[in-house]
BAROFI-455964 format. One line per field, with one value per atom (N, C-alpha, C): residue number from 1; residue in three letters; atom name; y, x, z. Coordinates in nm, 4 decimals. Example, Ala and Ser with C-alpha at 12.3 -4.5 7.8 and 13.67 -1.06 7.14 Angstrom:
! residues 2
gumar <- 1 1 1 2 2 2
vogu <- ALA ALA ALA SER SER SER
mivo <- N CA C N CA C
Y <- -0.5690 -0.4500 -0.3300 -0.2250 -0.1060 0.0030
X <- 1.3190 1.2300 1.3200 1.2850 1.3670 1.2900
Z <- 0.7800 0.7800 0.7800 0.7080 0.7140 0.7870
This chain:
! residues 115
gumar <- 1 1 1 2 2 2 3 3 3 4 4 4 5 5 5 6 6 6 7 7 7 8 8 8 9 9 9 10 10 10 11 11 11 12 12 12 13 13 13 14 14 14 15 15 15 16 16 16 17 17 17 18 18 18 19 19 19 20 20 20 21 21 21 22 22 22 23 23 23 24 24 24 25 25 25 26 26 26 27 27 27 28 28 28 29 29 29 30 30 30 31 31 31 32 32 32 33 33 33 34 34 34 35 35 35 36 36 36 37 37 37 38 38 38 39 39 39 40 40 40 41 41 41 42 42 42 43 43 43 44 44 44 45 45 45 46 46 46 47 47 47 48 48 48 49 49 49 50 50 50 51 51 51 52 52 52 53 53 53 54 54 54 55 55 55 56 56 56 57 57 57 58 58 58 59 59 59 60 60 60 61 61 61 62 62 62 63 63 63 64 64 64 65 65 65 66 66 66 67 67 67 68 68 68 69 69 69 70 70 70 71 71 71 72 72 72 73 73 73 74 74 74 75 75 75 76 76 76 77 77 77 78 78 78 79 79 79 80 80 80 81 81 81 82 82 82 83 83 83 84 84 84 85 85 85 86 86 86 87 87 87 88 88 88 89 89 89 90 90 90 91 91 91 92 92 92 93 93 93 94 94 94 95 95 95 96 96 96 97 97 97 98 98 98 99 99 99 100 100 100 101 101 101 102 102 102 103 103 103 104 104 104 105 105 105 106 106 106 107 107 107 108 108 108 109 109 109 110 110 110 111 111 111 112 112 112 113 113 113 114 114 114 115 115 115
vogu <- MET MET MET ILE ILE ILE VAL VAL VAL SER SER SER TYR TYR TYR ASP ASP ASP VAL VAL VAL ASP ASP ASP GLY GLY GLY VAL VAL VAL LEU LEU LEU ALA ALA ALA GLU GLU GLU LYS LYS LYS PRO PRO PRO PRO PRO PRO LEU LEU LEU SER SER SER SER SER SER LYS LYS LYS LYS LYS LYS TRP TRP TRP GLY GLY GLY LYS LYS LYS MET MET MET ASN ASN ASN GLY GLY GLY GLN GLN GLN GLU GLU GLU ARG ARG ARG ASN ASN ASN GLU GLU GLU ARG ARG ARG LYS LYS LYS GLN GLN GLN PHE PHE PHE LEU LEU LEU ASN ASN ASN ASP ASP ASP TRP TRP TRP TYR TYR TYR ARG ARG ARG ASN ASN ASN ALA ALA ALA ALA ALA ALA PRO PRO PRO LEU LEU LEU ILE ILE ILE GLN GLN GLN PRO PRO PRO LYS LYS LYS GLU GLU GLU GLU GLU GLU LYS LYS LYS PHE PHE PHE TYR TYR TYR ALA ALA ALA ILE ILE ILE SER SER SER ALA ALA ALA ARG ARG ARG LYS LYS LYS ALA ALA ALA GLU GLU GLU PRO PRO PRO SER SER SER ILE ILE ILE TYR TYR TYR ASN ASN ASN ILE ILE ILE THR THR THR LEU LEU LEU LYS LYS LYS TRP TRP TRP LEU LEU LEU GLU GLU GLU THR THR THR HIS HIS HIS TYR TYR TYR PRO PRO PRO GLY GLY GLY ARG ARG ARG VAL VAL VAL LEU LEU LEU GLY GLY GLY LEU LEU LEU TYR TYR TYR LEU LEU LEU LEU LEU LEU ILE ILE ILE GLY GLY GLY SER SER SER ARG ARG ARG THR THR THR VAL VAL VAL GLU GLU GLU ASN ASN ASN ALA ALA ALA ALA ALA ALA LYS LYS LYS PHE PHE PHE LYS LYS LYS ALA ALA ALA GLU GLU GLU THR THR THR ILE ILE ILE ILE ILE ILE SER SER SER LEU LEU LEU ASN ASN ASN ILE ILE ILE GLU GLU GLU LYS LYS LYS HIS HIS HIS TYR TYR TYR
mivo <- N CA C N CA C N CA C N CA C N CA C N CA C N CA C N CA C N CA C N CA C N CA C N CA C N CA C N CA C N CA C N CA C N CA C N CA C N CA C N CA C N CA C N CA C N CA C N CA C N CA C N CA C N CA C N CA C N CA C N CA C N CA C N CA C N CA C N CA C N CA C N CA C N CA C N CA C N CA C N CA C N CA C N CA C N CA C N CA C N CA C N CA C N CA C N CA C N CA C N CA C N CA C N CA C N CA C N CA C N CA C N CA C N CA C N CA C N CA C N CA C N CA C N CA C N CA C N CA C N CA C N CA C N CA C N CA C N CA C N CA C N CA C N CA C N CA C N CA C N CA C N CA C N CA C N CA C N CA C N CA C N CA C N CA C N CA C N CA C N CA C N CA C N CA C N CA C N CA C N CA C N CA C N CA C N CA C N CA C N CA C N CA C N CA C N CA C N CA C N CA C N CA C N CA C N CA C N CA C N CA C N CA C N CA C N CA C N CA C N CA C N CA C N CA C N CA C N CA C N CA C
Y <- -1.7252 -1.7222 -1.5990 -1.6186 -1.5085 -1.4477 -1.3171 -1.2487 -1.1262 -1.0960 -0.9727 -0.9017 -0.7719 -0.6878 -0.6062 -0.5934 -0.5001 -0.3607 -0.2629 -0.1271 -0.0552 -0.0235 0.0562 -0.0255 0.0263 -0.0397 -0.1368 -0.1631 -0.2535 -0.1791 -0.1457 -0.0685 0.0803 0.1286 0.2721 0.2963 0.4116 0.4521 0.4547 0.3953 0.3832 0.5154 0.5572 0.6825 0.6687 0.7785 0.7721 0.7458 0.6784 0.6518 0.7821 0.7840 0.8996 0.8987 1.0161 1.0248 0.9893 0.9840 0.9575 0.8460 0.7555 0.6495 0.7111 0.6509 0.6998 0.7187 0.6221 0.6279 0.7397 0.7935 0.9020 1.0397 1.0423 1.1700 1.2308 1.3649 1.4324 1.4473 1.5033 1.5140 1.5904 1.7028 1.7825 1.7056 1.6363 1.5586 1.4450 1.3822 1.2750 1.3299 1.4432 1.5049 1.5430 1.5968 1.6340 1.5110 1.4017 1.2781 1.2216 1.2225 1.1741 1.2563 1.3874 1.4743 1.4476 1.4304 1.3988 1.2690 1.1650 1.0356 1.0466 1.1181 1.1353 1.2022 1.3063 1.3733 1.2790 1.2019 1.1068 1.0048 0.9468 0.8441 0.8988 1.0233 1.0853 1.1004 1.1283 1.1661 1.0673 0.9507 0.8528 0.8150 0.7978 0.7553 0.6062 0.5666 0.4231 0.3601 0.2364 0.1711 0.0662 -0.0062 -0.1142 -0.1124 -0.1821 -0.2047 -0.3562 -0.4034 -0.5473 -0.6063 -0.7267 -0.7925 -0.8508 -0.8754 -0.9309 -0.8230 -0.8643 -0.7707 -0.7284 -0.8216 -0.7957 -0.8484 -0.7766 -0.8175 -0.7531 -0.8093 -0.7517 -0.6640 -0.5631 -0.4778 -0.4968 -0.5279 -0.5525 -0.4610 -0.3935 -0.2986 -0.2931 -0.2651 -0.2434 -0.0982 -0.0210 0.1117 0.0931 0.1884 0.1786 0.1829 0.1001 0.0933 0.2035 0.3277 0.4439 0.4910 0.5429 0.5835 0.6765 0.7761 0.8700 0.7999 0.7139 0.6421 0.5443 0.4760 0.3831 0.4573 0.5693 0.6453 0.7018 0.7544 0.8062 0.6934 0.5789 0.4654 0.4126 0.3994 0.3503 0.4448 0.5746 0.6729 0.6641 0.6497 0.6368 0.5123 0.4006 0.2765 0.2928 0.3568 0.3774 0.4720 0.5673 0.6593 0.5866 0.5013 0.4366 0.2984 0.2330 0.0991 0.0923 0.1773 0.1875 0.0555 0.0207 -0.0982 -0.2304 -0.2279 -0.3517 -0.4101 -0.3301 -0.3755 -0.4436 -0.5716 -0.6503 -0.6128 -0.5677 -0.5304 -0.4726 -0.3850 -0.3232 -0.3656 -0.4138 -0.4614 -0.3885 -0.3188 -0.2428 -0.2986 -0.2749 -0.3280 -0.2680 -0.3562 -0.3160 -0.3469 -0.2534 -0.2745 -0.2008 -0.2292 -0.1569 -0.1988 -0.1046 -0.1233 -0.1697 -0.2983 -0.3576 -0.4518 -0.4869 -0.5795 -0.7120 -0.7610 -0.8880 -0.8800 -0.7729 -0.7570 -0.7439 -0.6683 -0.6508 -0.7836 -0.8606 -0.9904 -1.0858 -1.0886 -1.1769 -1.1350 -1.0045 -0.9533 -0.9912 -0.9686 -0.9996 -1.1486 -1.2313 -1.3766 -1.4241 -1.3768 -1.4178 -1.3700 -1.2505 -1.1978 -1.2789 -1.3098 -1.3904 -1.5263 -1.5892 -1.7212 -1.7104 -1.6105 -1.5996 -1.5721 -1.5061 -1.4750 -1.5828 -1.6880 -1.7950 -1.7427 -1.6460 -1.5876 -1.6884 -1.7017 -1.7995 -1.7363 -1.6063 -1.5373 -1.3966 -1.3602 -1.2253 -1.1592 -1.0372 -0.9611 -0.8515
X <- 0.9242 0.8648 0.7744 0.6551 0.5604 0.5863 0.6160 0.6581 0.5706 0.5516 0.4811 0.5566 0.5330 0.5941 0.4863 0.5007 0.4175 0.4669 0.3801 0.4192 0.4837 0.4041 0.4552 0.5494 0.6690 0.7693 0.8567 0.8232 0.9044 0.9488 0.8537 0.8885 0.9012 0.8124 0.8067 0.8237 0.8800 0.8930 0.7535 0.7431 0.6159 0.5783 0.4507 0.4114 0.4123 0.4383 0.4355 0.2936 0.2850 0.1553 0.0918 -0.0381 -0.1112 -0.1084 -0.1096 -0.1104 -0.2479 -0.3487 -0.4853 -0.5455 -0.6199 -0.6887 -0.7963 -0.8184 -0.9157 -1.0532 -1.0972 -1.2293 -1.2441 -1.1351 -1.1378 -1.1214 -1.0989 -1.0807 -1.2158 -1.2200 -1.3392 -1.3236 -1.4235 -1.4223 -1.3030 -1.2700 -1.1570 -1.0260 -1.0103 -0.8877 -0.8751 -0.9865 -0.9838 -0.9440 -1.0019 -0.9664 -0.8189 -0.7684 -0.6269 -0.5378 -0.5770 -0.4980 -0.4987 -0.6154 -0.6242 -0.5340 -0.5361 -0.4522 -0.3048 -0.2704 -0.1322 -0.0884 -0.1729 -0.1377 -0.1259 -0.2178 -0.2081 -0.0766 -0.0385 0.0896 0.2067 0.1972 0.3044 0.3190 0.2056 0.2091 0.2675 0.2397 0.2950 0.4471 0.4974 0.6381 0.7233 0.6705 0.7452 0.8761 0.9776 1.1073 1.1016 1.1547 1.1640 1.2697 1.2430 1.3349 1.4238 1.3712 1.4499 1.4293 1.5157 1.5033 1.4860 1.3623 1.3412 1.4300 1.4787 1.5645 1.4828 1.3533 1.2671 1.2314 1.2204 1.1829 1.0368 0.9500 0.8061 0.7597 0.6653 0.6134 0.4773 0.4041 0.2779 0.3049 0.2202 0.2265 0.0969 0.1116 -0.0032 0.0103 -0.0996 -0.0922 -0.2220 -0.2112 -0.3286 -0.3738 -0.3212 -0.3764 -0.5206 -0.6054 -0.7473 -0.7663 -0.8567 -0.8864 -0.9837 -0.9408 -1.0176 -0.9537 -1.0347 -0.9788 -0.8581 -0.8634 -0.7506 -0.6242 -0.6386 -0.5219 -0.4684 -0.5582 -0.5152 -0.4343 -0.4875 -0.4196 -0.2857 -0.2806 -0.1549 -0.0516 -0.0945 -0.0032 0.0453 -0.0448 -0.0064 0.0931 0.0689 0.1612 0.2982 0.2989 0.4254 0.5013 0.4308 0.4954 0.5518 0.4773 0.5245 0.6442 0.6490 0.7629 0.8897 0.8757 0.9938 1.0250 0.9253 0.9439 0.8716 0.9088 0.8339 0.8254 0.7007 0.6758 0.6988 0.7183 0.7527 0.6388 0.5378 0.4304 0.3204 0.2970 0.1962 0.0550 0.0399 -0.0909 -0.0766 -0.1691 -0.1716 -0.2998 -0.2887 -0.4027 -0.4065 -0.5196 -0.5371 -0.6549 -0.6516 -0.7510 -0.8890 -0.9870 -1.1272 -1.1848 -1.2572 -1.3165 -1.2395 -1.2755 -1.2140 -1.0682 -0.9893 -0.8445 -0.8087 -0.8343 -0.7925 -0.6768 -0.6024 -0.4905 -0.5417 -0.6523 -0.7092 -0.7517 -0.8220 -0.8655 -0.7471 -0.6452 -0.5272 -0.4559 -0.4381 -0.3708 -0.4512 -0.5814 -0.6681 -0.6650 -0.6762 -0.6723 -0.5418 -0.4296 -0.3001 -0.2867 -0.3232 -0.3132 -0.4006 -0.5247 -0.6153 -0.5664 -0.5112 -0.4596 -0.3391 -0.2489 -0.1303 -0.1718 -0.2683 -0.3156 -0.3837 -0.4712 -0.5473 -0.4575 -0.3436 -0.2517 -0.1435 -0.1493 -0.0497 0.0924 0.1026 0.2319 0.3161 0.4406 0.5307 0.6152 0.6379 0.7183 0.6641 0.6404 0.5901 0.6870 0.7246 0.8139 0.7341
Z <- -1.1264 -0.9946 -0.9827 -0.9299 -0.9104 -0.7730 -0.7718 -0.6496 -0.6250 -0.4964 -0.4601 -0.3482 -0.3418 -0.2391 -0.1698 -0.0393 0.0355 -0.0003 0.0081 -0.0296 0.0889 0.1906 0.3029 0.3911 0.4070 0.4893 0.4133 0.2866 0.2048 0.0784 -0.0087 -0.1276 -0.0956 -0.0108 0.0208 0.1696 0.2000 0.3395 0.4030 0.5206 0.5905 0.6568 0.6458 0.7111 0.8632 0.9326 1.0787 1.1286 1.2415 1.3020 1.3480 1.3482 1.3975 1.5500 1.6093 1.7551 1.8114 1.7249 1.7674 1.6816 1.7425 1.6677 1.5785 1.4621 1.3644 1.4292 1.5081 1.5711 1.6732 1.7206 1.8197 1.7552 1.6226 1.5519 1.5162 1.5145 1.4636 1.3117 1.2468 1.1008 1.0464 1.1102 1.0630 1.0786 1.1904 1.2137 1.1129 1.0806 0.9800 0.8428 0.8060 0.6773 0.6729 0.7826 0.7889 0.7780 0.8448 0.8379 0.6963 0.6322 0.4933 0.4017 0.4175 0.3348 0.3613 0.4897 0.5261 0.4583 0.4654 0.4053 0.2532 0.1901 0.0442 0.0064 0.0804 0.0543 0.0794 0.1870 0.2196 0.1067 0.0651 -0.0394 -0.1697 -0.2016 -0.3237 -0.3167 -0.1976 -0.1814 -0.1032 -0.0736 0.0062 -0.0624 0.0186 -0.0343 -0.0679 -0.1838 -0.2130 -0.1227 -0.0778 0.0154 -0.0501 -0.1469 -0.2092 -0.3605 -0.4285 -0.5719 -0.5893 -0.6121 -0.6264 -0.7359 -0.7123 -0.8117 -0.9271 -0.9019 -1.0065 -1.1083 -1.2333 -1.3393 -1.3252 -1.2865 -1.2714 -1.1356 -1.0753 -0.9443 -0.9201 -0.8249 -0.7798 -0.6583 -0.6389 -0.5205 -0.4421 -0.3130 -0.2258 -0.1048 -0.0710 0.0392 0.1171 0.2470 0.3307 0.3256 0.2306 0.2071 0.1625 0.1958 0.1601 0.0087 -0.0396 -0.1834 -0.2222 -0.2026 -0.2469 -0.3773 -0.4706 -0.5999 -0.5896 -0.5022 -0.4926 -0.4428 -0.3437 -0.2906 -0.3942 -0.4634 -0.5681 -0.6743 -0.7221 -0.8277 -0.7814 -0.6591 -0.6042 -0.5941 -0.5431 -0.5248 -0.6590 -0.7546 -0.8868 -0.9534 -0.9420 -1.0001 -0.9320 -0.8003 -0.7266 -0.7742 -0.7879 -0.8335 -0.9745 -1.0629 -1.2000 -1.2048 -1.1131 -1.1069 -1.0636 -0.9621 -0.9039 -0.9629 -1.0209 -1.0790 -1.2139 -1.3084 -1.4351 -1.5119 -1.5461 -1.6271 -1.5567 -1.4276 -1.3563 -1.2735 -1.2427 -1.1542 -1.2357 -1.2042 -1.2748 -1.2318 -1.1092 -1.0568 -0.9181 -0.8821 -0.7505 -0.6813 -0.5591 -0.4817 -0.3485 -0.3226 -0.1996 -0.1200 0.0087 0.1034 0.0815 0.0718 0.0669 0.2043 0.2610 0.3932 0.5003 0.6247 0.7361 0.7553 0.8003 0.8135 0.9539 0.9807 1.1070 1.0781 1.1811 1.1633 1.1063 1.1598 1.1133 0.9667 0.9294 0.7900 0.6950 0.7362 0.6512 0.6290 0.7351 0.7231 0.6343 0.6546 0.5745 0.4274 0.4018 0.2652 0.1954 0.2629 0.2014 0.1742 0.2720 0.2541 0.1381 0.1327 0.0247 -0.1117 -0.1174 -0.2440 -0.2905 -0.1993 -0.2315 -0.2864 -0.2207 -0.2650 -0.4014 -0.4187 -0.5445 -0.6651 -0.6432 -0.7537 -0.7722 -0.6916 -0.6959 -0.6721 -0.5834 -0.5531 -0.4746 -0.5170 -0.4555 -0.3451 -0.3516 -0.2517 -0.2339 -0.1068 -0.0746 0.0228 -0.0089 0.0777 0.1453
């Protein structure tokens, strides 16, 4: 069975919400939030141990090189050799875009079960 897991809130502890919307932040606040998230992603507590030997990881984290590399390293630390592929959101991070991205990724990979 082909299985995938969401990262934040399923495999990894979800970061706390920001007190301010991204569009209302100034440049310094955005940089601080990005740094906070990068640190969070590096150090997030693992939440579950998937029963499957191999699985895909799908996340609405932004598909920026630094975030991709941090996330991949975190997955390899906590689930060594088990992740078939990591898929991150390209484009703006809205609820609609995240849902569409996840659904399209699940369909394109022929995933039978997504957690």
